[in-house]
C-alpha positions in Angstrom: 31.0 39.9 31.8 29.0 39.6 35.1 27.2 42.9 34.3 26.7 42.0 30.7 25.1 38.7 31.7 22.8 40.5 34.2 21.8 43.0 31.5 20.9 40.2 29.0 18.9 38.4 31.7 16.9 41.6 32.4 16.2 42.1 28.7 15.2 38.5 28.4 12.7 38.8 31.2 14.7 36.3 33.4 15.7 38.9 36.1 13.9 42.0 37.4 16.0 45.2 37.4 16.7 46.7 40.8 16.8 50.2 39.4 16.4 52.3 36.3 13.7 52.1 33.7 13.1 49.9 30.7 11.4 51.7 27.8 9.8 49.9 24.9 8.4 52.2 22.2 8.8 55.1 24.6 6.7 53.5 27.3 7.9 52.2 30.7 7.8 48.4 30.7 8.4 45.6 33.1 9.3 42.2 31.7 7.8 39.5 34.0 9.1 36.5 32.2 11.0 35.3 29.1 7.6 34.8 27.4 6.8 38.4 28.2 10.0 39.5 26.6 9.1 37.5 23.5 5.6 39.1 23.4 7.3 42.4 23.3 9.4 41.3 20.3 12.7 40.8 22.0 15.0 38.0 20.9 18.6 37.3 22.1 21.3 35.3 20.3 23.8 34.2 23.0 27.5 33.6 22.4 27.0 29.9 23.1 24.9 28.4 20.3 22.0 26.2 21.3 21.4 24.2 18.2 20.8 20.4 17.9 23.6 19.3 15.5 22.0 16.0 14.6 18.9 17.8 13.3 18.3 19.7 10.0 18.3 23.4 9.7 14.5 23.4 9.3 14.1 21.3 12.4 16.2 23.6 14.5 14.4 26.7 13.2 10.9 25.5 14.3 11.8 22.9 17.0 9.3 24.2 19.5 6.4 24.5 17.0 6.8 22.0 14.2 3.8 22.1 11.7 1.6 19.1 12.2 -0.8 17.3 9.8 -3.0 14.3 10.9 -1.0 14.2 14.2 2.4 13.9 12.4 5.1 16.5 11.5 4.3 18.0 8.1 7.7 17.8 6.6 6.7 19.5 3.4 5.3 22.5 5.3 8.3 22.6 7.6 10.7 22.8 4.6 8.5 25.4 2.9 8.3 27.6 6.0 12.1 27.3 6.7 12.9 28.1 3.1 10.6 31.2 3.2 12.2 32.4 6.5 15.7 32.0 5.2 14.9 33.8 1.9 13.2 36.7 3.8 16.4 37.1 5.9 18.7 36.8 2.9 20.4 33.7 4.2 21.7 31.2 1.6 21.2 28.0 3.6 19.7 24.6 2.7 16.7 23.9 5.0 17.4 20.2 4.7 21.1 20.4 5.6 22.2 18.8 8.9 23.5 21.4 11.3 26.5 19.2 12.2 27.7 19.6 8.6 27.6 23.4 8.6 30.4 25.8 9.2 30.5 27.9 12.4 29.4 30.9 10.4 26.5 29.0 9.0 25.5 27.8 12.4 25.5 31.3 13.6 23.1 32.3 10.8 20.8 29.4 11.8 20.8 30.6 15.4 19.9 34.1 14.2 17.2 32.8 11.9 15.7 30.8 14.8 15.5 33.9 16.9 13.8 35.8 14.0 11.4 33.0 13.3 8.9 34.8 15.5 7.8 38.4 15.3 10.9 40.3 16.5 11.3 44.0 16.9 14.7 43.9 18.8 17.5 41.4 18.1 20.3 41.3 20.7 23.5 39.6 19.6 26.2 38.7 22.2 29.7 38.7 20.5 28.3 37.0 17.3 31.6 37.4 15.4 33.9 36.3 18.2 34.8 33.0 16.5 34.3 34.1 12.9 36.9 35.1 10.3 36.8 38.6 8.7 34.8 37.5 5.6 32.2 35.7 7.6 32.0 38.6 10.1 31.4 41.1 7.3 28.6 38.9 5.9 26.9 38.8 9.3 27.2 42.6 9.7 25.7 43.1 6.3 22.7 41.1 7.5 22.3 43.5 10.4 22.1 46.3 7.9 19.4 44.4 6.0 17.5 43.7 9.2 17.4 47.5 9.9 15.8 48.0 6.5 13.2 45.4 7.4 12.4 47.4 10.6 14.3 45.1 13.0 16.5 47.0 15.5 19.7 45.3 16.7 21.9 45.6 19.7 25.4 44.3 18.9 27.5 43.5 21.9 31.2 43.3 20.8 34.7 44.2 21.7 35.6 44.4 18.0 35.4 48.2 17.7 36.0 48.3 13.9 33.0 46.1 13.4 30.8 48.2 15.6 31.7 51.3 13.6 30.6 49.7 10.4 27.0 49.1 11.4 26.1 51.2 14.4 23.8 54.2 14.6 24.8 54.7 18.2 27.6 53.3 20.3 27.2 53.0 24.0 30.2 52.2 26.3 29.3 50.3 29.5 31.8 49.9 32.4 31.1 48.2 35.7 27.4 48.1 35.0 27.1 51.8 34.2 26.7 53.8 31.0 29.9 55.8 30.4 28.9 57.4 27.2 26.6 57.1 24.1 27.9 58.4 20.8 25.8 59.3 17.8 27.5 57.8 14.7 25.4 60.0 12.4 26.8 63.2 14.0 30.3 62.4 12.7 32.8 59.6 12.6 33.5 58.0 16.0 37.2 57.2 16.3 38.3 53.9 17.9 40.7 55.8 20.1 37.8 57.8 21.5 35.9 54.6 22.3 38.9 53.0 23.9 39.5 56.1 26.1 35.9 55.9 27.4 36.3 52.2 28.1 39.4 52.6 30.2 39.4 56.1 31.7 
Protein backbone atom coordinates (compact mmCIF):
# COMPACT_ATOMS: atom_id res chain seq x y z
CA UNK A 1 0.00 0.00 0.00
CA UNK A 2 2.93 2.35 0.67
CA UNK A 3 4.17 1.90 -2.90
CA UNK A 4 0.67 2.28 -4.31
CA UNK A 5 0.15 5.55 -2.46
CA UNK A 6 3.50 6.84 -3.70
CA UNK A 7 2.64 5.92 -7.29
CA UNK A 8 -0.72 7.70 -7.06
CA UNK A 9 0.94 10.80 -5.62
CA UNK A 10 3.44 10.83 -8.49
CA UNK A 11 0.65 10.52 -11.06
CA UNK A 12 -1.29 13.26 -9.26
CA UNK A 13 1.68 15.62 -9.42
CA UNK A 14 2.08 15.69 -5.62
CA UNK A 15 5.48 13.95 -5.52
CA UNK A 16 8.36 13.94 -7.99
CA UNK A 17 9.67 10.47 -8.96
CA UNK A 18 13.25 9.65 -8.01
CA UNK A 19 13.73 7.46 -11.05
CA UNK A 20 12.14 6.11 -14.19
CA UNK A 21 10.25 8.10 -16.80
CA UNK A 22 6.65 9.25 -17.09
CA UNK A 23 5.37 9.20 -20.68
CA UNK A 24 2.22 11.01 -21.73
CA UNK A 25 1.21 10.55 -25.36
CA UNK A 26 4.65 9.04 -25.92
CA UNK A 27 6.55 12.08 -24.66
CA UNK A 28 8.61 12.27 -21.47
CA UNK A 29 6.75 14.47 -18.97
CA UNK A 30 7.33 15.90 -15.51
CA UNK A 31 4.28 16.75 -13.40
CA UNK A 32 5.21 19.72 -11.23
CA UNK A 33 1.91 19.99 -9.32
CA UNK A 34 -1.63 18.59 -9.06
CA UNK A 35 -2.77 21.41 -11.35
CA UNK A 36 -0.17 20.28 -13.87
CA UNK A 37 -1.53 16.71 -13.71
CA UNK A 38 -5.04 18.06 -14.32
CA UNK A 39 -3.82 20.06 -17.31
CA UNK A 40 -2.51 16.80 -18.76
CA UNK A 41 -5.97 15.25 -18.31
CA UNK A 42 -5.18 13.00 -15.33
CA UNK A 43 -7.89 12.43 -12.72
CA UNK A 44 -7.74 10.12 -9.69
CA UNK A 45 -10.67 8.67 -7.74
CA UNK A 46 -9.33 7.61 -4.36
CA UNK A 47 -10.70 4.76 -2.27
CA UNK A 48 -11.85 7.25 0.40
CA UNK A 49 -14.65 9.34 -1.09
CA UNK A 50 -14.41 13.12 -0.69
CA UNK A 51 -18.03 14.17 -1.17
CA UNK A 52 -20.05 16.64 0.91
CA UNK A 53 -23.03 14.52 2.05
CA UNK A 54 -25.19 17.51 2.97
CA UNK A 55 -25.00 18.91 -0.58
CA UNK A 56 -26.74 17.80 -3.77
CA UNK A 57 -25.19 15.72 -6.51
CA UNK A 58 -24.95 18.84 -8.71
CA UNK A 59 -23.27 20.87 -5.96
CA UNK A 60 -20.68 18.14 -5.44
CA UNK A 61 -19.95 17.80 -9.15
CA UNK A 62 -19.15 21.49 -9.63
CA UNK A 63 -18.25 22.56 -6.08
CA UNK A 64 -15.08 24.40 -7.09
CA UNK A 65 -16.61 26.17 -10.09
CA UNK A 66 -20.30 26.80 -9.54
CA UNK A 67 -21.90 28.74 -12.42
CA UNK A 68 -22.68 32.32 -11.40
CA UNK A 69 -25.19 34.87 -12.57
CA UNK A 70 -25.41 38.41 -11.19
CA UNK A 71 -23.02 37.41 -8.42
CA UNK A 72 -25.14 34.46 -7.26
CA UNK A 73 -25.05 30.74 -8.00
CA UNK A 74 -27.08 30.03 -11.14
CA UNK A 75 -29.03 27.02 -9.86
CA UNK A 76 -30.73 26.39 -13.20
CA UNK A 77 -27.42 26.31 -15.07
CA UNK A 78 -25.93 24.12 -12.35
CA UNK A 79 -28.71 21.53 -12.67
CA UNK A 80 -28.52 21.67 -16.47
CA UNK A 81 -24.75 21.17 -16.55
CA UNK A 82 -24.93 18.35 -13.97
CA UNK A 83 -27.71 16.56 -15.87
CA UNK A 84 -25.75 16.86 -19.14
CA UNK A 85 -22.58 15.46 -17.54
CA UNK A 86 -24.40 12.52 -15.93
CA UNK A 87 -26.19 11.73 -19.19
CA UNK A 88 -22.92 11.83 -21.16
CA UNK A 89 -21.39 9.38 -18.72
CA UNK A 90 -24.45 7.11 -18.77
CA UNK A 91 -25.17 7.60 -15.06
CA UNK A 92 -28.77 7.41 -13.89
CA UNK A 93 -28.60 9.91 -11.03
CA UNK A 94 -30.81 12.83 -10.00
CA UNK A 95 -28.71 16.03 -9.96
CA UNK A 96 -30.93 17.39 -7.17
CA UNK A 97 -30.60 14.35 -4.89
CA UNK A 98 -28.75 14.88 -1.63
CA UNK A 99 -25.59 12.79 -1.50
CA UNK A 100 -26.40 11.62 2.05
CA UNK A 101 -29.46 9.83 0.66
CA UNK A 102 -27.53 7.90 -2.01
CA UNK A 103 -26.29 4.34 -1.79
CA UNK A 104 -22.55 3.68 -1.58
CA UNK A 105 -22.51 2.64 -5.24
CA UNK A 106 -24.27 5.85 -6.27
CA UNK A 107 -21.81 7.93 -4.25
CA UNK A 108 -18.97 6.17 -6.06
CA UNK A 109 -20.57 7.22 -9.36
CA UNK A 110 -20.80 10.83 -8.18
CA UNK A 111 -17.10 10.75 -7.26
CA UNK A 112 -16.24 9.42 -10.72
CA UNK A 113 -18.47 11.98 -12.44
CA UNK A 114 -16.81 14.74 -10.41
CA UNK A 115 -13.42 13.58 -11.63
CA UNK A 116 -14.69 13.54 -15.21
CA UNK A 117 -16.36 16.94 -15.02
CA UNK A 118 -13.16 18.36 -16.53
CA UNK A 119 -11.41 17.31 -19.72
CA UNK A 120 -9.94 13.94 -18.71
CA UNK A 121 -7.78 11.61 -20.78
CA UNK A 122 -6.74 9.21 -18.00
CA UNK A 123 -8.97 8.14 -15.11
CA UNK A 124 -7.27 6.29 -12.25
CA UNK A 125 -9.51 4.37 -9.84
CA UNK A 126 -8.13 3.04 -6.56
CA UNK A 127 -10.07 -0.07 -5.44
CA UNK A 128 -13.42 1.39 -6.62
CA UNK A 129 -15.38 -1.82 -6.03
CA UNK A 130 -13.88 -2.72 -2.64
CA UNK A 131 -17.13 -1.97 -0.77
CA UNK A 132 -19.63 -2.73 -3.56
CA UNK A 133 -21.72 -5.84 -4.11
CA UNK A 134 -21.37 -7.85 -7.30
CA UNK A 135 -24.21 -6.17 -9.19
CA UNK A 136 -22.96 -2.66 -8.39
CA UNK A 137 -19.40 -3.68 -9.24
CA UNK A 138 -20.51 -5.02 -12.64
CA UNK A 139 -22.35 -1.76 -13.35
CA UNK A 140 -19.25 0.26 -12.54
CA UNK A 141 -17.04 -1.95 -14.71
CA UNK A 142 -19.50 -1.53 -17.57
CA UNK A 143 -19.00 2.23 -17.23
CA UNK A 144 -15.26 1.80 -17.70
CA UNK A 145 -15.95 0.02 -20.97
CA UNK A 146 -18.16 2.93 -22.03
CA UNK A 147 -15.45 5.43 -21.06
CA UNK A 148 -13.02 3.54 -23.30
CA UNK A 149 -15.43 4.05 -26.21
CA UNK A 150 -15.48 7.76 -25.37
CA UNK A 151 -11.68 7.91 -25.61
CA UNK A 152 -10.99 7.95 -21.85
CA UNK A 153 -8.30 5.53 -20.68
CA UNK A 154 -8.61 4.00 -17.21
CA UNK A 155 -6.20 2.48 -14.73
CA UNK A 156 -8.07 0.16 -12.37
CA UNK A 157 -6.20 -0.67 -9.16
CA UNK A 158 -7.80 -3.75 -7.64
CA UNK A 159 -7.16 -7.03 -5.86
CA UNK A 160 -10.35 -8.52 -7.37
CA UNK A 161 -8.74 -10.44 -10.20
CA UNK A 162 -12.00 -11.61 -11.80
CA UNK A 163 -13.07 -7.97 -12.23
CA UNK A 164 -9.79 -6.92 -13.79
CA UNK A 165 -10.03 -9.67 -16.39
CA UNK A 166 -13.47 -8.43 -17.43
CA UNK A 167 -12.35 -4.96 -18.53
CA UNK A 168 -8.56 -4.88 -18.93
CA UNK A 169 -6.62 -4.51 -22.15
CA UNK A 170 -3.41 -5.06 -20.19
CA UNK A 171 -2.76 -6.31 -16.66
CA UNK A 172 0.35 -5.14 -14.80
CA UNK A 173 1.46 -6.82 -11.59
CA UNK A 174 3.40 -4.59 -9.19
CA UNK A 175 5.26 -5.89 -6.15
CA UNK A 176 7.41 -3.87 -3.74
CA UNK A 177 7.26 -0.88 -6.05
CA UNK A 178 8.54 -2.74 -9.10
CA UNK A 179 6.85 -4.06 -12.22
CA UNK A 180 6.81 -7.85 -12.14
CA UNK A 181 4.97 -8.43 -15.42
CA UNK A 182 2.58 -6.87 -17.93
CA UNK A 183 0.18 -9.21 -19.72
CA UNK A 184 -1.68 -8.44 -22.95
CA UNK A 185 -5.30 -9.55 -22.54
CA UNK A 186 -5.85 -9.40 -26.31
CA UNK A 187 -3.12 -11.96 -26.93
CA UNK A 188 -5.21 -14.62 -25.17
CA UNK A 189 -7.02 -15.27 -21.89
CA UNK A 190 -5.04 -14.38 -18.77
CA UNK A 191 -5.75 -16.94 -16.07
CA UNK A 192 -6.15 -15.84 -12.45
CA UNK A 193 -3.66 -18.51 -11.34
CA UNK A 194 -1.03 -16.94 -13.59
CA UNK A 195 -1.63 -13.50 -12.08
CA UNK A 196 -1.47 -14.89 -8.56
CA UNK A 197 1.81 -16.67 -9.28
CA UNK A 198 3.34 -13.42 -10.49
CA UNK A 199 2.04 -11.64 -7.38
CA UNK A 200 3.61 -14.06 -4.90
CA UNK A 201 6.65 -15.64 -6.62
